[in-house]
Backbone as JSON, one array per atom type, in Angstrom:
{
  "sequence": "MKRWGKILIGFIILILVIQIPAFNPKKNISDAEPVNDIANAYDVPMDILMHLYNSCYDCHSNYTKEYPWYYHIQPVSWWMSLHIRNAKKELNFSEFATYSPKKAEKKFHEIQEMMEKKAMPLKSYLLMHDDAKLSNSDYQDVAEWAKKMQNEMGRKKVNGE",
  "N": [[-35.08, 24.69, 22.49], [-33.67, 25.41, 19.4], [-34.09, 23.92, 16.15], [-31.64, 23.63, 14.65], [-29.76, 23.71, 16.67], [-30.33, 21.35, 18.06], [-29.67, 19.51, 16.1], [-26.93, 20.02, 15.86], [-26.0, 19.31, 18.44], [-26.69, 16.59, 18.39], [-24.99, 15.74, 16.32], [-22.47, 16.25, 17.46], [-22.57, 14.46, 19.63], [-22.68, 12.05, 18.19], [-20.15, 12.1, 16.89], [-18.49, 11.94, 19.14], [-19.24, 9.41, 20.18], [-18.41, 7.64, 18.15], [-15.72, 7.68, 18.56], [-15.07, 5.83, 20.43], [-12.99, 3.13, 21.28], [-13.92, 0.59, 20.45], [-14.98, 0.93, 17.97], [-12.88, 1.17, 16.25], [-11.09, 0.18, 13.34], [-9.45, -2.95, 12.49], [-5.94, -3.07, 12.67], [-3.42, -3.08, 10.06], [-1.47, -5.28, 10.52], [0.6, -8.05, 10.8], [1.46, -11.12, 12.35], [2.51, -13.21, 11.09], [5.11, -14.97, 9.37], [6.73, -13.5, 6.57], [6.53, -15.31, 4.23], [5.59, -15.4, 1.64], [6.44, -13.11, 0.48], [7.46, -10.72, -1.98], [10.25, -10.5, -2.22], [11.13, -12.99, -1.51], [10.54, -14.58, -3.61], [11.35, -13.48, -6.0], [14.04, -11.84, -7.74], [15.05, -9.19, -6.11], [16.78, -6.38, -5.98], [18.65, -4.89, -3.28], [18.49, -2.04, -3.04], [16.17, -1.45, -4.49], [14.31, -2.93, -3.06], [14.38, -1.52, -0.64], [13.27, 0.92, -1.47], [10.69, 0.0, -2.07], [9.88, -0.89, 0.5], [9.97, 1.55, 1.95], [8.24, 3.25, 0.52], [6.0, 1.89, -0.42], [5.08, -0.37, 1.03], [3.5, 0.24, 3.34], [0.85, 0.47, 2.5], [0.59, -1.49, 0.53], [1.1, -4.1, 1.52], [1.14, -6.64, 4.1], [1.94, -5.4, 6.35], [1.83, -2.61, 7.89], [3.95, -0.19, 8.94], [3.96, 2.03, 10.73], [1.43, 3.78, 12.39], [-0.02, 6.91, 12.03], [-0.72, 9.6, 14.37], [-3.24, 10.69, 13.79], [-4.65, 8.58, 12.87], [-6.15, 7.46, 14.85], [-8.45, 8.87, 15.09], [-11.83, 9.01, 14.41], [-13.75, 9.7, 11.51], [-11.37, 9.04, 10.22], [-9.68, 6.79, 10.57], [-11.28, 4.75, 9.56], [-11.4, 5.46, 6.86], [-8.67, 5.31, 6.17], [-8.17, 2.58, 6.69], [-9.88, 1.36, 4.83], [-8.66, 2.32, 2.5], [-6.15, 1.01, 2.65], [-6.97, -1.69, 2.55], [-8.1, -1.77, -0.05], [-5.84, -1.1, -1.56], [-4.22, -3.33, -1.05], [-5.73, -5.3, -2.26], [-5.35, -4.65, -4.89], [-2.52, -4.81, -5.22], [-0.31, -6.74, -3.47], [2.54, -6.89, -1.84], [3.36, -8.62, 0.13], [2.11, -10.98, -0.47], [2.9, -11.62, -2.96], [4.34, -13.8, -4.01], [2.44, -15.72, -4.27], [1.07, -15.17, -6.53], [0.05, -16.07, -9.8], [2.25, -16.85, -12.59], [1.4, -15.36, -14.83], [-0.22, -13.36, -13.68], [1.7, -12.15, -12.03], [3.48, -11.14, -13.95], [1.8, -9.24, -15.12], [1.45, -7.55, -12.91], [4.07, -6.62, -12.51], [4.27, -5.13, -14.84], [2.34, -3.16, -14.29], [3.5, -1.96, -12.05], [5.76, -0.86, -13.26], [4.5, 1.0, -15.0], [3.21, 2.69, -13.12], [5.42, 3.79, -11.82], [6.74, 5.08, -13.92], [4.85, 7.03, -14.52], [4.89, 8.32, -12.18], [2.89, 7.97, -10.33], [2.53, 6.74, -7.94], [3.97, 6.75, -4.71], [0.72, 7.82, -3.55], [-0.18, 11.26, -3.78], [-1.59, 12.31, -1.59], [-0.76, 10.62, 0.44], [1.94, 11.19, 0.56], [1.94, 13.75, 1.62], [1.96, 13.5, 4.38], [3.97, 11.73, 4.83], [6.93, 12.14, 4.46], [9.29, 10.69, 4.21], [8.68, 8.76, 2.39], [8.89, 9.73, -0.12], [10.03, 9.56, -3.44], [12.92, 10.0, -5.47], [13.57, 11.32, -8.77], [15.4, 9.58, -9.99], [15.05, 7.34, -8.38], [12.41, 6.59, -9.02], [12.87, 5.93, -11.69], [14.71, 3.81, -11.42], [13.17, 1.83, -10.1], [11.16, 1.47, -11.99], [12.67, 0.5, -14.18], [13.65, -1.88, -13.06], [11.21, -3.24, -12.65], [10.38, -3.51, -15.29], [12.42, -5.16, -16.25], [11.91, -7.46, -14.71], [9.4, -8.09, -15.66], [10.02, -8.7, -18.33], [11.64, -10.95, -17.89], [9.71, -12.7, -16.87], [8.13, -12.96, -19.14], [9.98, -14.22, -20.87], [10.32, -16.66, -19.54], [7.8, -17.69, -19.82], [7.66, -18.05, -22.6], [9.69, -19.92, -22.95], [8.61, -22.01, -21.66], [8.93, -22.51, -18.95]],
  "CA": [[-33.88, 24.73, 21.66], [-34.0, 25.43, 17.98], [-33.8, 22.7, 15.38], [-30.21, 23.56, 14.31], [-29.06, 23.4, 17.91], [-30.52, 19.92, 18.33], [-28.88, 18.79, 15.09], [-25.52, 20.19, 16.23], [-25.76, 18.46, 19.63], [-26.73, 15.2, 17.91], [-23.77, 15.51, 15.55], [-21.36, 16.19, 18.42], [-22.69, 13.18, 20.35], [-22.29, 11.0, 17.24], [-18.69, 12.16, 16.73], [-17.89, 11.43, 20.39], [-19.51, 7.97, 20.31], [-17.58, 6.85, 17.22], [-14.33, 7.69, 19.02], [-14.89, 4.7, 21.34], [-12.08, 2.18, 20.63], [-14.63, -0.56, 19.86], [-15.3, 1.25, 16.58], [-11.65, 1.26, 15.46], [-10.85, -0.99, 12.48], [-8.26, -3.73, 12.78], [-4.74, -2.54, 12.01], [-2.78, -3.89, 9.03], [-0.26, -5.82, 11.12], [0.54, -9.51, 10.82], [2.54, -11.81, 13.06], [2.97, -14.3, 10.23], [6.36, -14.79, 8.62], [6.43, -13.08, 5.2], [7.06, -16.34, 3.33], [5.15, -15.15, 0.27], [6.88, -11.77, 0.1], [8.07, -10.62, -3.31], [11.7, -10.7, -2.12], [11.4, -14.42, -1.35], [10.22, -15.29, -4.85], [11.94, -12.82, -7.16], [15.3, -11.12, -7.52], [14.79, -7.78, -5.82], [18.0, -5.77, -5.44], [18.41, -4.25, -1.97], [18.04, -0.64, -3.17], [14.77, -1.48, -4.94], [13.54, -3.41, -1.91], [14.26, -0.42, 0.32], [12.27, 1.85, -2.03], [9.37, -0.61, -1.88], [9.59, -0.84, 1.93], [9.75, 2.93, 2.41], [7.23, 3.99, -0.22], [4.87, 1.1, -0.89], [4.64, -1.44, 1.93], [2.48, 0.63, 4.3], [-0.47, 0.21, 1.91], [0.6, -2.64, -0.37], [1.63, -5.3, 2.17], [0.42, -7.01, 5.33], [2.7, -4.82, 7.46], [1.93, -1.15, 7.98], [4.95, -0.05, 10.0], [3.58, 3.03, 11.73], [0.17, 4.48, 12.2], [0.11, 8.27, 12.53], [-1.61, 9.97, 15.47], [-4.59, 10.98, 13.31], [-5.33, 7.32, 12.57], [-7.02, 7.13, 15.98], [-9.61, 9.75, 15.06], [-12.84, 8.57, 13.46], [-13.75, 8.55, 10.62], [-10.11, 8.94, 9.5], [-9.17, 5.42, 10.58], [-12.1, 3.96, 8.64], [-10.97, 5.81, 5.52], [-7.33, 4.74, 5.97], [-8.3, 1.13, 6.65], [-10.46, 1.04, 3.51], [-7.62, 2.6, 1.51], [-5.16, -0.07, 2.72], [-7.6, -2.93, 2.03], [-8.2, -1.65, -1.51], [-4.48, -1.15, -2.11], [-3.75, -4.72, -0.98], [-6.46, -6.07, -3.29], [-4.72, -4.32, -6.17], [-1.15, -5.31, -5.23], [0.14, -7.04, -2.12], [3.91, -7.4, -1.91], [3.49, -9.72, 1.1], [1.5, -12.18, -1.06], [3.3, -11.62, -4.37], [4.8, -15.14, -4.4], [1.28, -16.57, -4.55], [0.51, -14.79, -7.82], [0.42, -16.91, -10.95], [3.22, -16.14, -13.44], [0.7, -14.38, -15.68], [-0.6, -12.22, -12.83], [2.94, -11.48, -11.6], [3.96, -10.37, -15.1], [0.91, -8.08, -15.22], [1.73, -6.65, -11.79], [5.34, -5.95, -12.81], [3.96, -4.11, -15.85], [1.63, -2.08, -13.62], [4.49, -1.25, -11.24], [6.54, -0.05, -14.2], [3.67, 2.13, -15.43], [3.01, 3.62, -11.99], [6.67, 4.49, -11.57], [6.98, 5.99, -15.05], [3.9, 8.14, -14.37], [5.08, 8.87, -10.82], [1.54, 7.96, -9.78], [2.6, 6.17, -6.6], [2.88, 6.79, -3.74], [-0.28, 8.86, -3.75], [0.18, 12.59, -3.26], [-2.19, 12.47, -0.27], [0.09, 9.88, 1.38], [3.22, 11.9, 0.67], [1.78, 14.95, 2.44], [2.26, 13.19, 5.78], [5.05, 10.74, 4.89], [8.03, 12.72, 3.69], [10.31, 9.66, 3.97], [8.24, 7.87, 1.3], [9.1, 10.38, -1.41], [11.05, 8.99, -4.33], [13.55, 10.94, -6.39], [13.39, 10.93, -10.17], [16.21, 8.39, -10.28], [14.41, 6.21, -7.69], [11.29, 6.17, -9.87], [13.44, 5.3, -12.88], [15.3, 2.53, -11.03], [12.1, 0.86, -9.82], [10.51, 1.2, -13.28], [13.57, -0.36, -14.97], [13.64, -3.2, -12.43], [9.91, -3.87, -12.93], [10.4, -3.9, -16.71], [13.32, -6.31, -16.34], [11.2, -8.61, -14.16], [8.32, -8.4, -16.61], [10.66, -9.37, -19.46], [12.03, -12.29, -17.44], [8.49, -13.5, -16.79], [7.75, -13.25, -20.52], [10.91, -15.23, -21.4], [10.01, -17.94, -18.91], [6.54, -18.17, -20.43], [7.99, -18.49, -23.95], [10.54, -21.11, -22.83], [7.84, -23.07, -21.01], [9.39, -22.77, -17.57]],
  "C": [[-34.32, 24.63, 20.19], [-33.52, 24.16, 17.29], [-32.31, 22.55, 15.08], [-29.37, 23.23, 15.54], [-29.14, 21.93, 18.25], [-29.69, 19.08, 17.34], [-27.4, 18.86, 15.44], [-25.17, 19.33, 17.44], [-25.76, 16.99, 19.23], [-25.47, 14.83, 17.15], [-22.57, 15.37, 16.47], [-21.39, 14.87, 19.2], [-22.26, 12.03, 19.45], [-20.77, 10.96, 17.07], [-18.0, 11.61, 17.97], [-18.07, 9.93, 20.53], [-18.61, 7.17, 19.38], [-16.11, 6.87, 17.58], [-14.04, 6.53, 19.97], [-14.04, 3.65, 20.62], [-12.76, 0.97, 19.98], [-14.95, -0.32, 18.38], [-14.07, 1.37, 15.69], [-11.48, 0.02, 14.59], [-9.56, -1.71, 12.91], [-7.07, -3.14, 12.0], [-4.14, -3.57, 11.04], [-1.42, -4.38, 9.55], [-0.43, -7.33, 11.19], [1.72, -10.07, 11.59], [3.15, -12.91, 12.21], [4.3, -13.94, 9.56], [6.01, -14.43, 7.18], [6.96, -14.06, 4.15], [6.69, -16.11, 1.87], [5.53, -13.76, -0.23], [7.58, -11.8, -1.25], [9.57, -10.92, -3.28], [12.07, -12.16, -1.93], [11.19, -15.2, -2.64], [10.93, -14.73, -6.08], [13.23, -12.11, -6.76], [14.99, -9.64, -7.36], [16.07, -7.2, -5.22], [17.69, -4.97, -4.16], [17.93, -2.82, -2.1], [16.58, -0.57, -3.6], [13.88, -1.92, -3.78], [13.35, -2.3, -0.87], [13.27, 0.65, -0.18], [10.86, 1.3, -1.82], [8.96, -0.54, -0.41], [9.19, 0.57, 2.36], [8.56, 3.61, 1.76], [5.97, 3.21, -0.55], [4.25, 0.18, 0.17], [3.56, -1.03, 2.92], [1.07, 0.32, 3.79], [-0.52, -1.1, 1.14], [1.3, -3.86, 0.24], [0.78, -5.6, 3.4], [1.05, -6.36, 6.55], [2.8, -3.3, 7.35], [2.82, -0.86, 9.18], [4.54, 0.92, 11.1], [2.23, 3.63, 11.37], [0.32, 5.88, 12.79], [-0.93, 8.56, 13.62], [-3.04, 10.15, 15.0], [-5.34, 9.72, 12.9], [-6.36, 7.0, 13.65], [-8.25, 8.03, 16.08], [-10.57, 9.23, 14.0], [-13.42, 9.79, 12.76], [-12.45, 8.37, 9.83], [-9.61, 7.5, 9.45], [-9.98, 4.51, 9.66], [-11.65, 4.2, 7.2], [-9.6, 5.19, 5.21], [-7.38, 3.22, 5.85], [-8.87, 0.67, 5.31], [-9.42, 1.24, 2.41], [-6.58, 1.47, 1.48], [-5.74, -1.37, 2.17], [-7.68, -2.9, 0.51], [-6.83, -1.72, -2.17], [-3.96, -2.58, -2.13], [-4.49, -5.61, -1.97], [-5.81, -5.86, -4.65], [-3.32, -4.91, -6.29], [-0.71, -5.51, -3.79], [1.53, -7.67, -2.21], [4.13, -8.56, -0.95], [2.94, -11.04, 0.55], [1.92, -12.38, -2.52], [3.71, -13.01, -4.85], [3.64, -16.08, -4.71], [0.64, -16.25, -5.9], [0.95, -15.78, -8.89], [1.45, -16.14, -11.78], [2.58, -15.06, -14.31], [0.32, -13.14, -14.88], [0.63, -11.45, -12.38], [3.48, -10.61, -12.73], [3.11, -9.1, -15.27], [1.2, -7.07, -14.12], [3.07, -5.92, -11.99], [5.12, -4.85, -13.85], [3.28, -2.9, -15.2], [2.58, -1.27, -12.72], [5.31, -0.33, -12.13], [5.75, 1.19, -14.62], [3.49, 3.17, -14.32], [4.28, 4.43, -11.71], [6.99, 5.48, -12.7], [6.07, 7.21, -14.98], [4.08, 8.89, -13.05], [3.73, 8.98, -10.11], [1.48, 7.38, -8.37], [3.91, 6.57, -5.98], [1.95, 7.97, -4.03], [0.18, 10.18, -3.13], [-0.37, 12.8, -1.85], [-1.36, 11.74, 0.8], [1.4, 10.64, 1.62], [3.13, 13.18, 1.5], [2.2, 14.7, 3.88], [3.42, 12.21, 5.94], [6.2, 11.18, 3.99], [9.09, 11.67, 3.33], [9.92, 8.71, 2.84], [8.45, 8.48, -0.08], [10.25, 9.73, -2.16], [11.63, 10.09, -5.21], [13.26, 10.47, -7.82], [14.18, 9.68, -10.51], [15.64, 7.16, -9.56], [13.25, 5.67, -8.52], [11.82, 5.41, -11.08], [14.01, 3.93, -12.54], [14.23, 1.47, -10.79], [11.39, 0.49, -11.13], [11.37, 0.26, -14.13], [13.61, -1.78, -14.39], [12.34, -3.94, -12.75], [9.84, -4.33, -14.39], [11.28, -5.13, -16.92], [12.61, -7.58, -15.83], [10.07, -9.05, -15.08], [8.89, -9.15, -17.82], [11.1, -10.78, -19.1], [10.82, -13.21, -17.36], [8.04, -13.9, -18.2], [8.65, -14.29, -21.14], [10.62, -16.61, -20.83], [8.77, -18.56, -19.52], [6.83, -18.74, -21.82], [8.79, -19.8, -23.91], [9.82, -22.26, -22.12], [8.29, -23.42, -19.61], [8.28, -22.56, -16.57]]
}
């Protein structure tokens, strides 16, 4: 057998081996009560909360609601798991209540910026999650809410609360 044939067979065997469930990463699902969720610590109107749930929580919380069929194919699940871990490091709505006031204010500012730029949800996520798409008015509503929350945090800081 020629060298390329051996390499191809080796590659196919590797792809098949990594499909074994033992190589699947842990899913982003928690049984814990969301006591530190943003909605438990801050005033989040229901429409804004629904936008966050539908468009942000899969990556930016401890509760990914649904995993698509392609999640079970390696190395896709590794890539998705890494993406979720990195997203949660940046902003985790399930742990938002644990953020210091200064960090929370910064995160509200970042949310506002992301919404104004329409940078989130990522385009790659929206390709497979049509229900996560936000309208122009949705982006504006979330940005205005985030700015309002940021201003409230700033007032509390000034007033020494």
